[in-house]
Structure formats: C-alpha cells, structure tokens
N, C-alpha and C positions, 0 to 999 in steps of 0.2 A: 649318618648318625644325626639325630635331632636333640635339641636341649631336653625335650620331654623324655627322651629315652634314658637320659642320665637319672632323671627323677624316678623312673620306673625300675631302675637297677637296685635291688634290695641290698646288695653287698656294699654299696657306697653310702647308703643312709643319708642321702642329700635331702635338704629341706629348702623349699622355695620360700623366700622371705619378702617377696614383692608381689603386688597384684598384677603380674605380667599378662599381657594379652595372649590369646591362643596363637596368633600369628607369630609372635616372638618365640613362643615355646616350640613352634613347629619349624623354626629356622634350622637349616642344616649347619652342622659344625664342621669347619674346615680343618681343625686341628687343635691341639692343646698347647698353651704357651705358659709354662711355669715361670714366674718372675717376681722379683721383689723390688723392682725399680719404681721410682716415683712417677716417671713418665716412660712407659714402655712402648708408646705408640709407634715410634720409628721402626720397631722390630716386629710389629704385629701384622699378620695377614688378615684381610677382611673375613669376618665370621669365625675368627679363631676364638677359642675358649680361654679366658684369662684365669689362671690358677695362682693364687697368692695367699700368704699368711699374714700380710700386713706388717712384716718386719721393717722397721724404719719409719712406719707411718704412725708415729706417736703424737698425733694431734687430734684435737677435738673440734676445731673450727669447722663449721658446716660449709663455709665457702670454699675451704680447701678440698673437702671431699666432693663438693659439687664440681669444681674445676677438674678434679681427677676423673670423675665419671663422664663429664662432658667430653673430654678428650677421647675417652674410650668409645663413647657413643658415636663419635665422628669417624671411627675407623671403618666400619663399626665392628664391635665384638659381638659374638652371639650370646654370651652371658659372662658373668663374673662368678667364679667359684672361690669362696673365701673360707679358709680353714681357721677355725677358732681353737683355742686351747694352748696356742704357742705364744704369739705376741699379744693376742687379744683374747680375753676370757669369753667375751660376747661380741657380737657384731657391733661395730661403731654405729651409733644412731645416725650420724651424718651420712654414712655410706648408704644406709637403708633408704633414707630420704632422697638422696641424689639418684639412686637407682630407680626408685619409683617415679621420680620427676622425668627422667630421660627414657623410661620404659626399657631399661636394661635388666633382664632377669638376674637376680642375686640368689645364688645357691650357697647354703651354709654346709660346710663339711664338719661334722661333729669331731670332737677331740679324740674319739676312739678310732677314727679312720685316718690312717696316714695319707697326707696329700699325694704322696707318690703313687698310691693305689689308684687314685682318680686318673692321674696321667697315664699309667699303664693300661687301665681299662679303656680309655679313649683311644690310645694308640692301637690296642689289640682289635677293637671293634672296627676302627677305620682301616686297618690292614686287611681284615676279613672282607670289608666292603670293597676295597680296591681289588682284592683277588677276584671277587664276584664280577666286577666290571671288566677286568682283564679276561676272565673266562668267557664272558659274554662277547667281548670284542673278538676273541679268537674263534668262537663259535660262528659269529657273523662273518668273519673273514673266510672261514672254511666253507660256509655256504656260498659266498660270492666266488670263491675259487672254483667250486664245483660248477657254478653257472658259467664262469669264464671258460672253463675247459670244454663246455658244450657249445662255445661260440656265442654266448649271450652278448647283447648290445650293452654299451655302457649305461644306458638309461635303465636297463633291466637290473643291473647291479645297484643303481641308485634306488630303484623300487624296493629291492630286498633290504637295503639299509633303512629306508623309510619305514618299513614294517616294524623295525626294531626301535628306532628313535622317535618315530611319529612326529617328525618335523621336516619341512621342505629342504631339499639339497640341490646344489647345482655345481657343475664343473666349469671353471673359467680357464681359457687358454692364457698364454703369456701376454696377450694383447688386451686382456680384460673382456673378451667376448665369451658369452655363455655357449658352450658347445654341447651340453647335455644337462637336463634338469628333470626333477620329479618332485611333485606332480607338474604337469604341463601348464596348469591354470595359474600357477604362481608367477608373479613378475619379479625380475631381478634387475637391479641397477647395473648399467655397463661399467666396466673398469674394475680393476683389483685395487683395493685400498691398501696402501703401505702401512697405515696405522689401524689399530683395532677399531672396528665399527660396532656401535651399540646394537645388540641383538643379532649379530652375525659373527660366526666363528670361521676364520679362514685357515685351512690346513694345507700347506704346500705339499704337493704330491711328490714322493721320492722317485724322480724319473731320470736322474743323472744328467739334467740339463741346467744350464746357467739360469734360464728363465722357465721354470716348470709351470705346469698347470696347477690350479688351486681347487680344493674342495671347499665350497662355501656351505655352511649349515646355519639355518635359522635357530637361534637359541630358544629352546622351549621354556615354558614358565617354570617347570620343575628344575631341580639342581642336578640333573644328570651330568656326570663328568664326560662330556662329549669328546674332548681331546683324547682321553685315555681309551674310551670305548671305540673310537673310530681310527685310532692309530694303525692297527693291523689291517683293517679293510682298505685304508688309504693306499697301502702298498699294492693290494690286488687291483684297485682301480687304476693305479699308475701303470702296472704291468699290462693291463688291458689296453690302455691308451698307447703305451709304448709298442704294443704288438705290431701295429701298422708301421711305425717308424722303423723298428728293427727289421721287419720283413722287407719293407721298401728300400731301406738303406742297403741291405745286402743285394738288392736287385737293381740298384741305381744304374750301373754300367750297362746291364743287359737291356733295361728299358730305354736308355739313351741310344743304344745301338739299334734297337728296333725302329725307333723314330727316325734315326739317321738314314737307315737303308730304305725306309718308306719314302723319305723325301728325295733321296738320290735316285731318281727314276732312270736316269741315263746310265749311271755307273753301276747300280745294284740290280741284280737279276731277281726273278721270282724265287729262285733257289736260295738266294741270300736272305730274302724276307722270311722264307719258311724256316731257315736255320735259326735266325734271330728269334723268331716267334717260339720255336721249340725250346730254345735255350732259356727263355723266360719262364718255362714251366707251365705254359697255358695249354689247354686242350683244343686241338684243331676241330674236334667234333662238336664243340660247344660254341654258341653264339658269343660274340665279343662286343661289349659296349665301350665306346671311347669317350673320354672327357678331357678337354683342354681348357685351362683357365689362365687368365692373366693374373700374376701374383705380385705385380709391381705396386709400389706406394701403399696406399691404404688397404689394398686388397690382400696384403700379406697376412692380415689378421684372420682371414678365412681358412688358412691352411689346415688347422686342426679340425675345423667344422667339416671341411670337405673330406678329409681323411676319415674322420669318424663316421660321417654319413655314408661314404663308400663302403667301409667295412661293415656297417650296419645293414646295408641294403644288398650286398653281394657276398657270396661265399668265397670267391676267389678274386683278389684285387692285387694289381701291380701298379704302384703309383710312386712318382718321384717329382722333383722340381729341378729345373735347370733353365738357364737363359731367361729367368723371370717368368717362367710358365710352369704350371702344374699339369702333368700329363698322366692319365690313368687308363689302364686297360682292365676291364672287369668282366667276370663270367659268373654264371649261375646266380641270377637274382633271387632274393628271398621273397620278393613280391612281384606283381605284374609291372611292366615297364612304365606305365602311366603313373603309378604310385611312386615308383623310384624317381622318375623324372620330376615329379612335383616337389619332392623333398630336395633334390639337388639343385633345381633351378630357383628355389626361393631363399637360398642361404644369404645371398647379397643381391639386392635389387639392381645395383648399378655395376656389378662386376662383369667384365667381358668373359663370358664362359660359353663354350660350345659343347653340347651333349649330343652324341650321335647314337641313333637307335641301333640295336644289336645287328651286327653284320654276320653273314653266314659263310663268307669265304675270305681268304687272305687277299685276293684280288680287290674285293670290295673294301676290306679294312685298310689296305694301302692307299686307295683313293680317299678314304675317309680321313686318314691322318693328314694327307697333303691338304685336303680341303679345310679341315678344322684349324690347322696351324696358320693358314692364311686368313680364314674367316675371323678368328679371334682378334686379329689386328684391326678389323674394320667395324666392330660392333661396340655398343656401349652398354649392353645389358645381357643377361643370360638368355640363351635361346637354343632350341633344338635345331640341329643342322638339317638342311634339306637333303633329300635323297641324292641329289646330284649338284655339284658346284662347279662353276667355271674354272676356279683355280685348280681343282683336281684334274679336270680335263686338260688344262694347259700343262700341268705337271706330267700327266701321263703321255702326252704327245710331244713333249719338249725334248726332242733329240738335238744333237749338235747342229744338224742342218737347219732345223727350225729356229734355233737361237741365232745362228749366223744370219739367216734371212731376216729375222726381226730387227737385228742391229742395222742391217743394210737398209731396211724399210724406213727406219727412224733416223738414219744418218743425216738426211737433209735438214731435219729440225734441229738436231744436235749441232750441226755445222752453222746453221743460221743463228742460233742462240749464242754460239761461241764468238762469231764474228761481229754481231750487231747488238750483243747484250740484250737480246729479246727474251721473251718468256713463252715461246710457242709450245715447248714440250710440257711445261707446267700447265699451260692453258688447256692443252689437249687432255692431259690426265685429269685435271679438275673438272672439265666439261663432261667427261665420261663417268667420273666418280659421282657426279650429281645427276646421272641419268639423262644427260644431254638437255638439261633444263637451263635455258639462258639466264633467267632471273637468279636462280640459286648459284650458278657459276659466277655471275657478276658480284654477288654478295660475298662469295668466298674469296674472290680475287681483288675485291675493292676496285672494280673498274666499271666504266660506263658500258651500256649495251652496244653502242656504236663501236667502241674499242674491241669488244668481244667479237662482233661480227667481222671486223677487219682482220683480226687474228685468225678466226676460223677459215676465212677465204685464203689467207696465206698458207695455212696448214693444208688445206685441200689441194692447192696448187703444187705445194712441195711434195706431198705424199701421193698425189693423183688418186684421191678417194673422195667420195661424197659423204660428208658427215651427217647429212640429213636422211641417210638410209641405214637400215639395220646392218646390211653387209659392210658398209664403211665403218660404222661404229664398232662392230664386232672385230673386224680386221685390226683396227687401231688398238683396241683393248687387248687382244691376243698378243700383239706385237709388244706393247708396253710390259705385259706380264712376263712374256718369254725373255725379254731383254732385261728385266728387273729394273725398269726405269719408271715404274708407276709411283707417283707421289701419294702421300697420305695426309 
C-alpha cells in the first residue's frame, strides 16, 4: 500500500494538505499507528502511517509543531493523517507549515469519517497484500520443490527464485564461502556478516545445524517483502542442501568400511571389497569416480562446495569425512568427465585434492583408493591422479614377507641412527622425496653438499645399494614405503 492509494480511496475522503512530491506519495506504508502522544517516535516503525486527532496538542506555537514534525520525519513516517472535528476544528496552521517544510505528506480526515475507519482500511489492505505475498511465496516454493524432486541443482533453484524476485541470490556455507549463486556474473563478498548489511538480506536456512548455510539476497529498489516471500522457498533450498548430508550421513560407516578394506590389501580379500562396494548401494556395472581431499585447517570451508558440486555433477554420490579427509565415490556423471573435473578441481586452488578418472573394475578402484589416499598427503594443489601410482603398486604387493624384508633391509640405518644419533634414514627419505637432486635435498635438510655426499656413501655401504642408479633408488623407496618409514 502507498500513500497515494489512501487518497484514491473514496470511502475515506482524505484530502492532501501539503505540496508533497510524487516520490513521497509513492512511498510504501508499513502500517498504521494511531496515537495521541506528544512524542510517539520511540514506538513507530519506519514508513508507518501516523494517525492522530491532536488531542492534548492545544498549542499554536509554530516552533512546537516544527519540532513535532521534525521528529516524525527522522523516523521517517510515510505520512501524517490528522482527523479534524474532535480536538481541532481545522488543521493547525503550524502543522501544515511544518509538514510542507519537511516534505511529510499531511492528509486530513474530515469530521464525517471516523479515524478508526482509516485504521481498519489500512489494516485490511495490508493483510490482503501480505496474503498475496504468502501465496506467491508458497507458489514459488512449490515450483522449487517440483524442481528438487527432479534432481535439480541448487543453482537451478536459485534461478527459479531469481525469475520471481528479479534480484541476485547466493548461498553461503557456515564458513562464509559462496557455494552457489545466480546469476554467475554477480560478485559476492566472502564471509557471513553477523550484523545486517546495507543492500543485502541474509536468511538462515533451516537445516537443523548449529551453523547453517545462509541465503543472501540483494535488496531490490522496490519494497518487495523478501523475507516473507522467500521464507517457504528457503526451506526447500535447505532440504536440497541437506539431501547430500542426510544421504551421506546414513552411509558413513559403509563408506569408511569400503576405504578400510581397499587399504588393507593383505588382510582383506577381493570378496571383502566386493561385499563392501555392494553394501554401499553402488552399481558394479557403472564406472566409479573417486575423489579424496584434505579437509584440515582452512580447507574445511570447502566441504559444502565439494558436496554440492559432487551432487550437481553426478546422479549417484557416496561421500563422507573422516580422519581429516573427504572421500567420495560417484557414478553416472551428468556431463562429460572433463567438464566435471574442471568444476571439482577449481573449487580451491591450494587444497590437496585427488580426483581419479572413472574406473571400470573393483580391482582398479581398489588400487585407486590406495594411491589417492597416499598421494593427497604429498601434494599442495588439486590434481588428477595418474593412471598408475607407486604407492598403489606398493600396497598391492605388500604382503607380510615383503614388509618383513623391507624392515630387515632398512635395519642397518635404523641401528646406526639409534647408536650414533645420526640422520641417515631421514636423509635417504628426503633424498628420494626430492627426486635424488642433491641441491634440493641439502636445502631441505639445511646441510652442506659435502655432508650429504658423506651420508649417502654411508647409506650405500650399510644397505649395499648404489643410489645413483634407478634400481638402487627404487629398491630404497619401496622399502621405505613398505616399512612405513618414509618421512614427509
């Protein structure tokens, strides 16, 4: 409801008594506030309509009327509706002058119209407007629920909301990271503001979490009541976001079991892997994509982004977090793998994340899990896993005999370090980790080149290998990994 709508209502017979601008007359009314207080400003909401008969305002001093209107203009009120015929036979001249000075529309209620009629009319119109907004909100929520039931992405829901509100929207996770937005070209500041921000409405999403996601909406120029309009649809967006958490939470133990049996190459058989895979509800006939990500420290903020991206890009997803890592198995991509990989690998430029291309058998998937879990500990940015990794081969061949042989092979270094407080084992590991490059090894160990050469000769004599050959380096690296003595 606007101020001008009151003037156009014939039953009220209101008369405008000030040369008010069009902008003031077009201002939305937030409610009607009947009062006879000399200073009602502590009880007024912005853009409320002040309705008064001037009882107790038996003064003619213009400065008093000026101060009265000035306080109301600071609220600001949308207009003053003054009823004549009760305390005042005509409008006080000082009131008319003050309203014109502060550009506050002054509407006169003639004596033949009860002031209560104005209040009732405003309330009935605003109640009807609220009902329209609520109906629009539920219609929008119904449309988004229909899209969600068809497996629509969160960004698709935001696009549907945008069609109604015509203003940009974004979903922030609990860490203040934007996980979905529409349109894509709009930039959003990082972080969730605990205090209201000018021009942005933050709506906590009802997700049943201590730190829920937020729906952020740019406030449009019009006075659309966004909070009321978007209340129902916020629940649909929350349900869509929670979908992955609910599904994944129910599968947490099964996912963890599959990872465990894939790692336990000596103890778990192929039958154990097959059983764990089937329990997870995945299809053995479909290719399976694997993702492993480091979720420690600052990378914890990417959890929702990864989950949303996985569910947006695959029809079937099993994802959970444990031991500071996020592990996901996904099937039936919605797009080609290159497109999917591009989205998943660009979420955080510095996050250790390994994405393995689709595997066609459980034998290959098991190797991929072993490789990815090891590789994610050694990288500093997202990357596609190579088709074959040394750690996977080591895991696959690491029977009890191989592990015992590795410990015996390295025992001379362990004994030497223990008796003489030397650092031969760490030197060997660092040397191999830096691709047998002396300069990089010296920098990492903070030692002189001569010291490194002396230690390498000691290692060669104790292990009876040549570290300047591929065979010697490979044998030593295998032994370190089999024995679990490789340093990082």
